[in-house]
mmCIF file as gemmi writes it, N, C-alpha and C atoms, coordinates in Angstrom:
data_model
loop_
_atom_site.group_PDB
_atom_site.id
_atom_site.type_symbol
_atom_site.label_atom_id
_atom_site.label_alt_id
_atom_site.label_comp_id
_atom_site.label_asym_id
_atom_site.label_entity_id
_atom_site.label_seq_id
_atom_site.pdbx_PDB_ins_code
_atom_site.Cartn_x
_atom_site.Cartn_y
_atom_site.Cartn_z
_atom_site.occupancy
_atom_site.B_iso_or_equiv
_atom_site.pdbx_formal_charge
_atom_site.auth_seq_id
_atom_site.auth_asym_id
_atom_site.pdbx_PDB_model_num
ATOM 1 N N . MET Axp A 1 ? 5.379 12.2 -13.907 1 0 ? 1 A 1
ATOM 2 C CA . MET Axp A 1 ? 4.822 11.015 -13.298 1 0 ? 1 A 1
ATOM 3 C C . MET Axp A 1 ? 3.879 10.315 -14.275 1 0 ? 1 A 1
ATOM 4 N N . LYS Axp A 2 ? 3.647 9.039 -14.042 1 0 ? 2 A 1
ATOM 5 C CA . LYS Axp A 2 ? 2.84 8.23 -14.942 1 0 ? 2 A 1
ATOM 6 C C . LYS Axp A 2 ? 1.341 8.516 -14.775 1 0 ? 2 A 1
ATOM 7 N N . PRO Axp A 3 ? 0.644 8.813 -15.868 1 0 ? 3 A 1
ATOM 8 C CA . PRO Axp A 3 ? -0.801 9 -15.777 1 0 ? 3 A 1
ATOM 9 C C . PRO Axp A 3 ? -1.586 7.705 -16 1 0 ? 3 A 1
ATOM 10 N N . ASN Axp A 4 ? -0.905 6.62 -16.346 1 0 ? 4 A 1
ATOM 11 C CA . ASN Axp A 4 ? -1.576 5.372 -16.704 1 0 ? 4 A 1
ATOM 12 C C . ASN Axp A 4 ? -1.878 4.492 -15.491 1 0 ? 4 A 1
ATOM 13 N N . ALA Axp A 5 ? -2.567 3.398 -15.751 1 0 ? 5 A 1
ATOM 14 C CA . ALA Axp A 5 ? -2.947 2.469 -14.691 1 0 ? 5 A 1
ATOM 15 C C . ALA Axp A 5 ? -1.719 1.871 -14.004 1 0 ? 5 A 1
ATOM 16 N N . TRP Axp A 6 ? -1.895 1.56 -12.743 1 0 ? 6 A 1
ATOM 17 C CA . TRP Axp A 6 ? -0.82 0.95 -11.972 1 0 ? 6 A 1
ATOM 18 C C . TRP Axp A 6 ? -0.598 -0.484 -12.445 1 0 ? 6 A 1
ATOM 19 N N . THR Axp A 7 ? 0.666 -0.875 -12.505 1 0 ? 7 A 1
ATOM 20 C CA . THR Axp A 7 ? 1.008 -2.249 -12.855 1 0 ? 7 A 1
ATOM 21 C C . THR Axp A 7 ? 1.021 -3.11 -11.598 1 0 ? 7 A 1
ATOM 22 N N . ILE Axp A 8 ? 0.986 -4.405 -11.784 1 0 ? 8 A 1
ATOM 23 C CA . ILE Axp A 8 ? 1.042 -5.306 -10.638 1 0 ? 8 A 1
ATOM 24 C C . ILE Axp A 8 ? 2.367 -5.147 -9.889 1 0 ? 8 A 1
ATOM 25 N N . GLU Axp A 9 ? 3.444 -4.889 -10.621 1 0 ? 9 A 1
ATOM 26 C CA . GLU Axp A 9 ? 4.751 -4.696 -9.977 1 0 ? 9 A 1
ATOM 27 C C . GLU Axp A 9 ? 4.738 -3.446 -9.101 1 0 ? 9 A 1
ATOM 28 N N . GLU Axp A 10 ? 4.146 -2.369 -9.604 1 0 ? 10 A 1
ATOM 29 C CA . GLU Axp A 10 ? 4.046 -1.141 -8.806 1 0 ? 10 A 1
ATOM 30 C C . GLU Axp A 10 ? 3.209 -1.387 -7.553 1 0 ? 10 A 1
ATOM 31 N N . LEU Axp A 11 ? 2.108 -2.09 -7.724 1 0 ? 11 A 1
ATOM 32 C CA . LEU Axp A 11 ? 1.24 -2.369 -6.582 1 0 ? 11 A 1
ATOM 33 C C . LEU Axp A 11 ? 1.922 -3.27 -5.567 1 0 ? 11 A 1
ATOM 34 N N . GLN Axp A 12 ? 2.726 -4.205 -6.026 1 0 ? 12 A 1
ATOM 35 C CA . GLN Axp A 12 ? 3.46 -5.061 -5.091 1 0 ? 12 A 1
ATOM 36 C C . GLN Axp A 12 ? 4.453 -4.24 -4.27 1 0 ? 12 A 1
ATOM 37 N N . HIS Axp A 13 ? 5.163 -3.311 -4.911 1 0 ? 13 A 1
ATOM 38 C CA . HIS Axp A 13 ? 6.063 -2.413 -4.168 1 0 ? 13 A 1
ATOM 39 C C . HIS Axp A 13 ? 5.271 -1.592 -3.163 1 0 ? 13 A 1
ATOM 40 N N . LEU Axp A 14 ? 4.14 -1.046 -3.592 1 0 ? 14 A 1
ATOM 41 C CA . LEU Axp A 14 ? 3.305 -0.22 -2.736 1 0 ? 14 A 1
ATOM 42 C C . LEU Axp A 14 ? 2.821 -1.009 -1.518 1 0 ? 14 A 1
ATOM 43 N N . VAL Axp A 15 ? 2.322 -2.211 -1.752 1 0 ? 15 A 1
ATOM 44 C CA . VAL Axp A 15 ? 1.797 -3.045 -0.665 1 0 ? 15 A 1
ATOM 45 C C . VAL Axp A 15 ? 2.927 -3.487 0.267 1 0 ? 15 A 1
ATOM 46 N N . ASP Axp A 16 ? 4.073 -3.82 -0.282 1 0 ? 16 A 1
ATOM 47 C CA . ASP Axp A 16 ? 5.222 -4.194 0.564 1 0 ? 16 A 1
ATOM 48 C C . ASP Axp A 16 ? 5.615 -3.056 1.495 1 0 ? 16 A 1
ATOM 49 N N . THR Axp A 17 ? 5.68 -1.831 0.979 1 0 ? 17 A 1
ATOM 50 C CA . THR Axp A 17 ? 6.055 -0.703 1.844 1 0 ? 17 A 1
ATOM 51 C C . THR Axp A 17 ? 4.967 -0.423 2.872 1 0 ? 17 A 1
ATOM 52 N N . TYR Axp A 18 ? 3.716 -0.576 2.474 1 0 ? 18 A 1
ATOM 53 C CA . TYR Axp A 18 ? 2.607 -0.375 3.411 1 0 ? 18 A 1
ATOM 54 C C . TYR Axp A 18 ? 2.735 -1.353 4.583 1 0 ? 18 A 1
ATOM 55 N N . PHE Axp A 19 ? 2.937 -2.626 4.27 1 0 ? 19 A 1
ATOM 56 C CA . PHE Axp A 19 ? 3.038 -3.622 5.329 1 0 ? 19 A 1
ATOM 57 C C . PHE Axp A 19 ? 4.286 -3.428 6.187 1 0 ? 19 A 1
ATOM 58 N N . SER Axp A 20 ? 5.333 -2.88 5.618 1 0 ? 20 A 1
ATOM 59 C CA . SER Axp A 20 ? 6.52 -2.565 6.407 1 0 ? 20 A 1
ATOM 60 C C . SER Axp A 20 ? 6.189 -1.481 7.433 1 0 ? 20 A 1
ATOM 61 N N . MET Axp A 21 ? 5.452 -0.46 6.987 1 0 ? 21 A 1
ATOM 62 C CA . MET Axp A 21 ? 5.024 0.592 7.928 1 0 ? 21 A 1
ATOM 63 C C . MET Axp A 21 ? 4.108 0.014 9.001 1 0 ? 21 A 1
ATOM 64 N N . LEU Axp A 22 ? 3.177 -0.826 8.596 1 0 ? 22 A 1
ATOM 65 C CA . LEU Axp A 22 ? 2.228 -1.419 9.543 1 0 ? 22 A 1
ATOM 66 C C . LEU Axp A 22 ? 2.946 -2.272 10.584 1 0 ? 22 A 1
ATOM 67 N N . GLU Axp A 23 ? 3.93 -3.042 10.147 1 0 ? 23 A 1
ATOM 68 C CA . GLU Axp A 23 ? 4.698 -3.869 11.087 1 0 ? 23 A 1
ATOM 69 C C . GLU Axp A 23 ? 5.428 -3.003 12.101 1 0 ? 23 A 1
ATOM 70 N N . LYS Axp A 24 ? 6.055 -1.929 11.626 1 0 ? 24 A 1
ATOM 71 C CA . LYS Axp A 24 ? 6.764 -1.035 12.544 1 0 ? 24 A 1
ATOM 72 C C . LYS Axp A 24 ? 5.785 -0.392 13.517 1 0 ? 24 A 1
ATOM 73 N N . GLU Axp A 25 ? 4.656 0.057 13.006 1 0 ? 25 A 1
ATOM 74 C CA . GLU Axp A 25 ? 3.65 0.691 13.853 1 0 ? 25 A 1
ATOM 75 C C . GLU Axp A 25 ? 3.158 -0.27 14.927 1 0 ? 25 A 1
ATOM 76 N N . GLN Axp A 26 ? 2.858 -1.493 14.548 1 0 ? 26 A 1
ATOM 77 C CA . GLN Axp A 26 ? 2.357 -2.473 15.505 1 0 ? 26 A 1
ATOM 78 C C . GLN Axp A 26 ? 3.415 -2.87 16.535 1 0 ? 26 A 1
ATOM 79 N N . ALA Axp A 27 ? 4.678 -2.78 16.152 1 0 ? 27 A 1
ATOM 80 C CA . ALA Axp A 27 ? 5.771 -3.101 17.07 1 0 ? 27 A 1
ATOM 81 C C . ALA Axp A 27 ? 6.171 -1.898 17.923 1 0 ? 27 A 1
ATOM 82 N N . GLY Axp A 28 ? 5.56 -0.748 17.676 1 0 ? 28 A 1
ATOM 83 C CA . GLY Axp A 28 ? 5.887 0.459 18.43 1 0 ? 28 A 1
ATOM 84 C C . GLY Axp A 28 ? 7.206 1.086 18.025 1 0 ? 28 A 1
ATOM 85 N N . LEU Axp A 29 ? 7.673 0.77 16.824 1 0 ? 29 A 1
ATOM 86 C CA . LEU Axp A 29 ? 8.943 1.309 16.338 1 0 ? 29 A 1
ATOM 87 C C . LEU Axp A 29 ? 8.716 2.595 15.548 1 0 ? 29 A 1
ATOM 88 N N . PRO Axp A 30 ? 9.639 3.542 15.655 1 0 ? 30 A 1
ATOM 89 C CA . PRO Axp A 30 ? 9.478 4.783 14.898 1 0 ? 30 A 1
ATOM 90 C C . PRO Axp A 30 ? 9.729 4.556 13.407 1 0 ? 30 A 1
ATOM 91 N N . TYR Axp A 31 ? 9.02 5.318 12.596 1 0 ? 31 A 1
ATOM 92 C CA . TYR Axp A 31 ? 9.236 5.293 11.152 1 0 ? 31 A 1
ATOM 93 C C . TYR Axp A 31 ? 8.679 6.593 10.581 1 0 ? 31 A 1
ATOM 94 N N . SER Axp A 32 ? 9.061 6.885 9.365 1 0 ? 32 A 1
ATOM 95 C CA . SER Axp A 32 ? 8.612 8.097 8.704 1 0 ? 32 A 1
ATOM 96 C C . SER Axp A 32 ? 7.819 7.746 7.448 1 0 ? 32 A 1
ATOM 97 N N . LYS Axp A 33 ? 6.535 8.109 7.45 1 0 ? 33 A 1
ATOM 98 C CA . LYS Axp A 33 ? 5.712 7.865 6.266 1 0 ? 33 A 1
ATOM 99 C C . LYS Axp A 33 ? 6.278 8.624 5.074 1 0 ? 33 A 1
ATOM 100 N N . ALA Axp A 34 ? 6.771 9.826 5.322 1 0 ? 34 A 1
ATOM 101 C CA . ALA Axp A 34 ? 7.34 10.642 4.238 1 0 ? 34 A 1
ATOM 102 C C . ALA Axp A 34 ? 8.556 9.959 3.622 1 0 ? 34 A 1
ATOM 103 N N . GLU Axp A 35 ? 9.399 9.343 4.442 1 0 ? 35 A 1
ATOM 104 C CA . GLU Axp A 35 ? 10.565 8.639 3.914 1 0 ? 35 A 1
ATOM 105 C C . GLU Axp A 35 ? 10.144 7.427 3.092 1 0 ? 35 A 1
ATOM 106 N N . TYR Axp A 36 ? 9.157 6.701 3.563 1 0 ? 36 A 1
ATOM 107 C CA . TYR Axp A 36 ? 8.644 5.57 2.789 1 0 ? 36 A 1
ATOM 108 C C . TYR Axp A 36 ? 8.095 6.05 1.455 1 0 ? 36 A 1
ATOM 109 N N . ASN Axp A 37 ? 7.387 7.167 1.48 1 0 ? 37 A 1
ATOM 110 C CA . ASN Axp A 37 ? 6.807 7.701 0.255 1 0 ? 37 A 1
ATOM 111 C C . ASN Axp A 37 ? 7.904 8.117 -0.723 1 0 ? 37 A 1
ATOM 112 N N . ARG Axp A 38 ? 8.91 8.838 -0.229 1 0 ? 38 A 1
ATOM 113 C CA . ARG Axp A 38 ? 10.016 9.256 -1.106 1 0 ? 38 A 1
ATOM 114 C C . ARG Axp A 38 ? 10.736 8.043 -1.699 1 0 ? 38 A 1
ATOM 115 N N . TYR Axp A 39 ? 10.969 7.045 -0.88 1 0 ? 39 A 1
ATOM 116 C CA . TYR Axp A 39 ? 11.608 5.818 -1.373 1 0 ? 39 A 1
ATOM 117 C C . TYR Axp A 39 ? 10.762 5.194 -2.483 1 0 ? 39 A 1
ATOM 118 N N . LEU Axp A 40 ? 9.467 5.07 -2.232 1 0 ? 40 A 1
ATOM 119 C CA . LEU Axp A 40 ? 8.589 4.437 -3.204 1 0 ? 40 A 1
ATOM 120 C C . LEU Axp A 40 ? 8.516 5.238 -4.504 1 0 ? 40 A 1
ATOM 121 N N . GLN Axp A 41 ? 8.572 6.56 -4.406 1 0 ? 41 A 1
ATOM 122 C CA . GLN Axp A 41 ? 8.569 7.389 -5.611 1 0 ? 41 A 1
ATOM 123 C C . GLN Axp A 41 ? 9.746 7.054 -6.522 1 0 ? 41 A 1
ATOM 124 N N . THR Axp A 42 ? 10.88 6.71 -5.937 1 0 ? 42 A 1
ATOM 125 C CA . THR Axp A 42 ? 12.056 6.366 -6.752 1 0 ? 42 A 1
ATOM 126 C C . THR Axp A 42 ? 11.916 4.994 -7.397 1 0 ? 42 A 1
ATOM 127 N N . LYS Axp A 43 ? 11.118 4.129 -6.804 1 0 ? 43 A 1
ATOM 128 C CA . LYS Axp A 43 ? 10.936 2.769 -7.321 1 0 ? 43 A 1
ATOM 129 C C . LYS Axp A 43 ? 9.859 2.689 -8.393 1 0 ? 43 A 1
ATOM 130 N N . ILE Axp A 44 ? 8.797 3.477 -8.24 1 0 ? 44 A 1
ATOM 131 C CA . ILE Axp A 44 ? 7.667 3.318 -9.154 1 0 ? 44 A 1
ATOM 132 C C . ILE Axp A 44 ? 7.301 4.593 -9.918 1 0 ? 44 A 1
ATOM 133 N N . GLU Axp A 45 ? 7.997 5.676 -9.663 1 0 ? 45 A 1
ATOM 134 C CA . GLU Axp A 45 ? 7.797 6.928 -10.396 1 0 ? 45 A 1
ATOM 135 C C . GLU Axp A 45 ? 6.344 7.405 -10.363 1 0 ? 45 A 1
ATOM 136 N N . ARG Axp A 46 ? 5.769 7.402 -9.182 1 0 ? 46 A 1
ATOM 137 C CA . ARG Axp A 46 ? 4.422 7.933 -8.956 1 0 ? 46 A 1
ATOM 138 C C . ARG Axp A 46 ? 4.529 9.112 -7.996 1 0 ? 46 A 1
ATOM 139 N N . SER Axp A 47 ? 3.532 9.978 -8.014 1 0 ? 47 A 1
ATOM 140 C CA . SER Axp A 47 ? 3.566 11.17 -7.166 1 0 ? 47 A 1
ATOM 141 C C . SER Axp A 47 ? 3.277 10.826 -5.708 1 0 ? 47 A 1
ATOM 142 N N . ARG Axp A 48 ? 3.663 11.735 -4.834 1 0 ? 48 A 1
ATOM 143 C CA . ARG Axp A 48 ? 3.419 11.58 -3.397 1 0 ? 48 A 1
ATOM 144 C C . ARG Axp A 48 ? 1.928 11.355 -3.133 1 0 ? 48 A 1
ATOM 145 N N . GLY Axp A 49 ? 1.101 12.192 -3.741 1 0 ? 49 A 1
ATOM 146 C CA . GLY Axp A 49 ? -0.337 12.091 -3.529 1 0 ? 49 A 1
ATOM 147 C C . GLY Axp A 49 ? -0.933 10.802 -4.065 1 0 ? 49 A 1
ATOM 148 N N . SER Axp A 50 ? -0.436 10.35 -5.198 1 0 ? 50 A 1
ATOM 149 C CA . SER Axp A 50 ? -0.918 9.107 -5.794 1 0 ? 50 A 1
ATOM 150 C C . SER Axp A 50 ? -0.596 7.922 -4.889 1 0 ? 50 A 1
ATOM 151 N N . ILE Axp A 51 ? 0.596 7.922 -4.333 1 0 ? 51 A 1
ATOM 152 C CA . ILE Axp A 51 ? 1.013 6.852 -3.417 1 0 ? 51 A 1
ATOM 153 C C . ILE Axp A 51 ? 0.159 6.887 -2.154 1 0 ? 51 A 1
ATOM 154 N N . GLU Axp A 52 ? -0.059 8.061 -1.605 1 0 ? 52 A 1
ATOM 155 C CA . GLU Axp A 52 ? -0.853 8.158 -0.377 1 0 ? 52 A 1
ATOM 156 C C . GLU Axp A 52 ? -2.287 7.688 -0.607 1 0 ? 52 A 1
ATOM 157 N N . MET Axp A 53 ? -2.856 8.027 -1.756 1 0 ? 53 A 1
ATOM 158 C CA . MET Axp A 53 ? -4.217 7.581 -2.064 1 0 ? 53 A 1
ATOM 159 C C . MET Axp A 53 ? -4.265 6.056 -2.154 1 0 ? 53 A 1
ATOM 160 N N . LYS Axp A 54 ? -3.27 5.466 -2.787 1 0 ? 54 A 1
ATOM 161 C CA . LYS Axp A 54 ? -3.238 3.998 -2.895 1 0 ? 54 A 1
ATOM 162 C C . LYS Axp A 54 ? -3.06 3.356 -1.522 1 0 ? 54 A 1
ATOM 163 N N . TRP Axp A 55 ? -2.257 3.994 -0.657 1 0 ? 55 A 1
ATOM 164 C CA . TRP Axp A 55 ? -2.118 3.458 0.698 1 0 ? 55 A 1
ATOM 165 C C . TRP Axp A 55 ? -3.46 3.502 1.424 1 0 ? 55 A 1
ATOM 166 N N . MET Axp A 56 ? -4.261 4.53 1.168 1 0 ? 56 A 1
ATOM 167 C CA . MET Axp A 56 ? -5.598 4.602 1.761 1 0 ? 56 A 1
ATOM 168 C C . MET Axp A 56 ? -6.484 3.487 1.199 1 0 ? 56 A 1
ATOM 169 N N . ASN Axp A 57 ? -6.273 3.147 -0.069 1 0 ? 57 A 1
ATOM 170 C CA . ASN Axp A 57 ? -7 2.017 -0.654 1 0 ? 57 A 1
ATOM 171 C C . ASN Axp A 57 ? -6.608 0.705 0.027 1 0 ? 57 A 1
ATOM 172 N N . VAL Axp A 58 ? -5.326 0.544 0.326 1 0 ? 58 A 1
ATOM 173 C CA . VAL Axp A 58 ? -4.87 -0.652 1.047 1 0 ? 58 A 1
ATOM 174 C C . VAL Axp A 58 ? -5.552 -0.705 2.413 1 0 ? 58 A 1
ATOM 175 N N . SER Axp A 59 ? -5.622 0.439 3.092 1 0 ? 59 A 1
ATOM 176 C CA . SER Axp A 59 ? -6.317 0.498 4.38 1 0 ? 59 A 1
ATOM 177 C C . SER Axp A 59 ? -7.76 0.034 4.24 1 0 ? 59 A 1
ATOM 178 N N . ALA Axp A 60 ? -8.409 0.417 3.149 1 0 ? 60 A 1
ATOM 179 C CA . ALA Axp A 60 ? -9.804 0.015 2.93 1 0 ? 60 A 1
ATOM 180 C C . ALA Axp A 60 ? -9.922 -1.498 2.786 1 0 ? 60 A 1
ATOM 181 N N . VAL Axp A 61 ? -9.027 -2.098 2.021 1 0 ? 61 A 1
ATOM 182 C CA . VAL Axp A 61 ? -9.058 -3.561 1.844 1 0 ? 61 A 1
ATOM 183 C C . VAL Axp A 61 ? -8.921 -4.241 3.203 1 0 ? 61 A 1
ATOM 184 N N . LEU Axp A 62 ? -7.999 -3.766 4.02 1 0 ? 62 A 1
ATOM 185 C CA . LEU Axp A 62 ? -7.79 -4.355 5.348 1 0 ? 62 A 1
ATOM 186 C C . LEU Axp A 62 ? -8.97 -4.099 6.266 1 0 ? 62 A 1
ATOM 187 N N . SER Axp A 63 ? -9.46 -2.866 6.279 1 0 ? 63 A 1
ATOM 188 C CA . SER Axp A 63 ? -10.578 -2.487 7.142 1 0 ? 63 A 1
ATOM 189 C C . SER Axp A 63 ? -11.823 -3.312 6.834 1 0 ? 63 A 1
ATOM 190 N N . GLU Axp A 64 ? -12.086 -3.53 5.559 1 0 ? 64 A 1
ATOM 191 C CA . GLU Axp A 64 ? -13.256 -4.307 5.153 1 0 ? 64 A 1
ATOM 192 C C . GLU Axp A 64 ? -13.199 -5.744 5.656 1 0 ? 64 A 1
ATOM 193 N N . ARG Axp A 65 ? -12.011 -6.191 6.011 1 0 ? 65 A 1
ATOM 194 C CA . ARG Axp A 65 ? -11.827 -7.549 6.522 1 0 ? 65 A 1
ATOM 195 C C . ARG Axp A 65 ? -11.618 -7.564 8.033 1 0 ? 65 A 1
ATOM 196 N N . GLY Axp A 66 ? -11.859 -6.419 8.665 1 0 ? 66 A 1
ATOM 197 C CA . GLY Axp A 66 ? -11.731 -6.332 10.12 1 0 ? 66 A 1
ATOM 198 C C . GLY Axp A 66 ? -10.299 -6.343 10.604 1 0 ? 66 A 1
ATOM 199 N N . MET Axp A 67 ? -9.373 -5.98 9.732 1 0 ? 67 A 1
ATOM 200 C CA . MET Axp A 67 ? -7.955 -5.986 10.084 1 0 ? 67 A 1
ATOM 201 C C . MET Axp A 67 ? -7.487 -4.576 10.421 1 0 ? 67 A 1
ATOM 202 N N . VAL Axp A 68 ? -6.397 -4.491 11.156 1 0 ? 68 A 1
ATOM 203 C CA . VAL Axp A 68 ? -5.82 -3.189 11.471 1 0 ? 68 A 1
ATOM 204 C C . VAL Axp A 68 ? -5.144 -2.623 10.23 1 0 ? 68 A 1
ATOM 205 N N . TYR Axp A 69 ? -5.043 -1.304 10.207 1 0 ? 69 A 1
ATOM 206 C CA . TYR Axp A 69 ? -4.384 -0.626 9.094 1 0 ? 69 A 1
ATOM 207 C C . TYR Axp A 69 ? -3.534 0.509 9.634 1 0 ? 69 A 1
ATOM 208 N N . VAL Axp A 70 ? -2.688 1.073 8.8 1 0 ? 70 A 1
ATOM 209 C CA . VAL Axp A 70 ? -1.766 2.13 9.213 1 0 ? 70 A 1
ATOM 210 C C . VAL Axp A 70 ? -2.548 3.363 9.642 1 0 ? 70 A 1
ATOM 211 N N . LYS Axp A 71 ? -2.24 3.839 10.841 1 0 ? 71 A 1
ATOM 212 C CA . LYS Axp A 71 ? -2.869 5.063 11.334 1 0 ? 71 A 1
ATOM 213 C C . LYS Axp A 71 ? -2.506 6.216 10.407 1 0 ? 71 A 1
ATOM 214 N N . GLY Axp A 72 ? -3.473 7.044 10.136 1 0 ? 72 A 1
ATOM 215 C CA . GLY Axp A 72 ? -3.211 8.194 9.284 1 0 ? 72 A 1
ATOM 216 C C . GLY Axp A 72 ? -3.565 7.945 7.83 1 0 ? 72 A 1
ATOM 217 N N . TYR Axp A 73 ? -3.818 6.703 7.475 1 0 ? 73 A 1
ATOM 218 C CA . TYR Axp A 73 ? -4.268 6.39 6.116 1 0 ? 73 A 1
ATOM 219 C C . TYR Axp A 73 ? -5.688 5.851 6.208 1 0 ? 73 A 1
ATOM 220 N N . LYS Axp A 74 ? -6.616 6.796 6.351 1 0 ? 74 A 1
ATOM 221 C CA . LYS Axp A 74 ? -8.033 6.477 6.482 1 0 ? 74 A 1
ATOM 222 C C . LYS Axp A 74 ? -8.487 5.665 5.271 1 0 ? 74 A 1
ATOM 223 N N . PRO Axp A 75 ? -9.253 4.595 5.506 1 0 ? 75 A 1
ATOM 224 C CA . PRO Axp A 75 ? -9.697 3.752 4.393 1 0 ? 75 A 1
ATOM 225 C C . PRO Axp A 75 ? -10.453 4.537 3.319 1 0 ? 75 A 1
ATOM 226 N N . TYR Axp A 76 ? -10.011 4.368 2.1 1 0 ? 76 A 1
ATOM 227 C CA . TYR Axp A 76 ? -10.661 4.954 0.93 1 0 ? 76 A 1
ATOM 228 C C . TYR Axp A 76 ? -11.052 3.791 0.027 1 0 ? 76 A 1
ATOM 229 N N . PRO Axp A 77 ? -12.343 3.42 0.04 1 0 ? 77 A 1
ATOM 230 C CA . PRO Axp A 77 ? -12.762 2.164 -0.578 1 0 ? 77 A 1
ATOM 231 C C . PRO Axp A 77 ? -12.885 2.144 -2.1 1 0 ? 77 A 1
ATOM 232 N N . ASN Axp A 78 ? -12.563 3.197 -2.781 1 0 ? 78 A 1
ATOM 233 C CA . ASN Axp A 78 ? -12.679 3.213 -4.243 1 0 ? 78 A 1
ATOM 234 C C . ASN Axp A 78 ? -11.383 2.67 -4.855 1 0 ? 78 A 1
ATOM 235 N N . TYR Axp A 79 ? -11.243 1.344 -4.853 1 0 ? 79 A 1
ATOM 236 C CA . TYR Axp A 79 ? -10.004 0.736 -5.333 1 0 ? 79 A 1
ATOM 237 C C . TYR Axp A 79 ? -10.289 -0.296 -6.421 1 0 ? 79 A 1
ATOM 238 N N . GLN Axp A 80 ? -9.227 -0.631 -7.174 1 0 ? 80 A 1
ATOM 239 C CA . GLN Axp A 80 ? -9.337 -1.621 -8.239 1 0 ? 80 A 1
ATOM 240 C C . GLN Axp A 80 ? -9.204 -3.039 -7.67 1 0 ? 80 A 1
ATOM 241 N N . LYS Axp A 81 ? -9.801 -3.974 -8.374 1 0 ? 81 A 1
ATOM 242 C CA . LYS Axp A 81 ? -9.724 -5.374 -7.953 1 0 ? 81 A 1
ATOM 243 C C . LYS Axp A 81 ? -8.28 -5.86 -7.905 1 0 ? 81 A 1
ATOM 244 N N . ILE Axp A 82 ? -7.45 -5.389 -8.828 1 0 ? 82 A 1
ATOM 245 C CA . ILE Axp A 82 ? -6.049 -5.843 -8.844 1 0 ? 82 A 1
ATOM 246 C C . ILE Axp A 82 ? -5.339 -5.455 -7.545 1 0 ? 82 A 1
ATOM 247 N N . LEU Axp A 83 ? -5.654 -4.279 -6.998 1 0 ? 83 A 1
ATOM 248 C CA . LEU Axp A 83 ? -5.045 -3.885 -5.725 1 0 ? 83 A 1
ATOM 249 C C . LEU Axp A 83 ? -5.523 -4.815 -4.621 1 0 ? 83 A 1
ATOM 250 N N . GLN Axp A 84 ? -6.806 -5.093 -4.595 1 0 ? 84 A 1
ATOM 251 C CA . GLN Axp A 84 ? -7.342 -6.026 -3.606 1 0 ? 84 A 1
ATOM 252 C C . GLN Axp A 84 ? -6.642 -7.378 -3.724 1 0 ? 84 A 1
ATOM 253 N N . ASP Axp A 85 ? -6.463 -7.854 -4.943 1 0 ? 85 A 1
ATOM 254 C CA . ASP Axp A 85 ? -5.797 -9.135 -5.158 1 0 ? 85 A 1
ATOM 255 C C . ASP Axp A 85 ? -4.369 -9.13 -4.618 1 0 ? 85 A 1
ATOM 256 N N . VAL Axp A 86 ? -3.637 -8.046 -4.848 1 0 ? 86 A 1
ATOM 257 C CA . VAL Axp A 86 ? -2.253 -7.944 -4.374 1 0 ? 86 A 1
ATOM 258 C C . VAL Axp A 86 ? -2.222 -7.927 -2.844 1 0 ? 86 A 1
ATOM 259 N N . VAL Axp A 87 ? -3.131 -7.183 -2.228 1 0 ? 87 A 1
ATOM 260 C CA . VAL Axp A 87 ? -3.186 -7.122 -0.763 1 0 ? 87 A 1
ATOM 261 C C . VAL Axp A 87 ? -3.526 -8.498 -0.194 1 0 ? 87 A 1
ATOM 262 N N . LEU Axp A 88 ? -4.532 -9.148 -0.745 1 0 ? 88 A 1
ATOM 263 C CA . LEU Axp A 88 ? -4.929 -10.459 -0.235 1 0 ? 88 A 1
ATOM 264 C C . LEU Axp A 88 ? -3.83 -11.497 -0.453 1 0 ? 88 A 1
ATOM 265 N N . THR Axp A 89 ? -3.123 -11.387 -1.547 1 0 ? 89 A 1
ATOM 266 C CA . THR Axp A 89 ? -1.995 -12.276 -1.806 1 0 ? 89 A 1
ATOM 267 C C . THR Axp A 89 ? -0.909 -12.057 -0.756 1 0 ? 89 A 1
ATOM 268 N N . LYS Axp A 90 ? -0.655 -10.808 -0.419 1 0 ? 90 A 1
ATOM 269 C CA . LYS Axp A 90 ? 0.346 -10.483 0.614 1 0 ? 90 A 1
ATOM 270 C C . LYS Axp A 90 ? -0.082 -11.071 1.955 1 0 ? 90 A 1
ATOM 271 N N . ILE Axp A 91 ? -1.342 -10.902 2.3 1 0 ? 91 A 1
ATOM 272 C CA . ILE Axp A 91 ? -1.858 -11.416 3.567 1 0 ? 91 A 1
ATOM 273 C C . ILE Axp A 91 ? -1.722 -12.931 3.631 1 0 ? 91 A 1
ATOM 274 N N . ASN Axp A 92 ? -1.962 -13.58 2.504 1 0 ? 92 A 1
ATOM 275 C CA . ASN Axp A 92 ? -1.917 -15.045 2.46 1 0 ? 92 A 1
ATOM 276 C C . ASN Axp A 92 ? -0.503 -15.587 2.268 1 0 ? 92 A 1
ATOM 277 N N . GLY Axp A 93 ? 0.475 -14.699 2.079 1 0 ? 93 A 1
ATOM 278 C CA . GLY Axp A 93 ? 1.865 -15.101 2.028 1 0 ? 93 A 1
ATOM 279 C C . GLY Axp A 93 ? 2.337 -15.73 0.734 1 0 ? 93 A 1
ATOM 280 N N . VAL Axp A 94 ? 1.661 -15.452 -0.356 1 0 ? 94 A 1
ATOM 281 C CA . VAL Axp A 94 ? 2.119 -15.948 -1.655 1 0 ? 94 A 1
ATOM 282 C C . VAL Axp A 94 ? 2.321 -14.776 -2.584 1 0 ? 94 A 1
ATOM 283 N N . LYS Axp A 95 ? 3.106 -14.969 -3.608 1 0 ? 95 A 1
ATOM 284 C CA . LYS Axp A 95 ? 3.399 -13.901 -4.55 1 0 ? 95 A 1
ATOM 285 C C . LYS Axp A 95 ? 2.319 -13.823 -5.627 1 0 ? 95 A 1
ATOM 286 N N . ALA Axp A 96 ? 1.852 -12.596 -5.888 1 0 ? 96 A 1
ATOM 287 C CA . ALA Axp A 96 ? 0.845 -12.387 -6.935 1 0 ? 96 A 1
ATOM 288 C C . ALA Axp A 96 ? 1.471 -12.574 -8.296 1 0 ? 96 A 1
ATOM 289 N N . VAL Axp A 97 ? 0.693 -13.067 -9.22 1 0 ? 97 A 1
ATOM 290 C CA . VAL Axp A 97 ? 1.155 -13.285 -10.585 1 0 ? 97 A 1
ATOM 291 C C . VAL Axp A 97 ? 0.319 -12.429 -11.519 1 0 ? 97 A 1
ATOM 292 N N . ALA Axp A 98 ? 0.993 -11.801 -12.481 1 0 ? 98 A 1
ATOM 293 C CA . ALA Axp A 98 ? 0.272 -10.94 -13.437 1 0 ? 98 A 1
ATOM 294 C C . ALA Axp A 98 ? -0.572 -11.762 -14.366 1 0 ? 98 A 1
């Protein structure tokens, strides 16, 4: 797995999958966090734990703004500005640019 910093492309994949889980959760639809994690591992070559920690960072960005977040991913506020930028870009409906 990659020991280096996350790229904007990796973060966009991560945030997209997070919001997909959140949409399903809010709609009351079943989904598997483990399946999302395995899928994401094939796209960005990061470890299960690394992905889960980043999802907790996404929860923190949302929580700090009074928004709902995926149950089970307790907000972990130690995140990079680039992740915050990608999340806010997703919320605002525009594509982030590197």
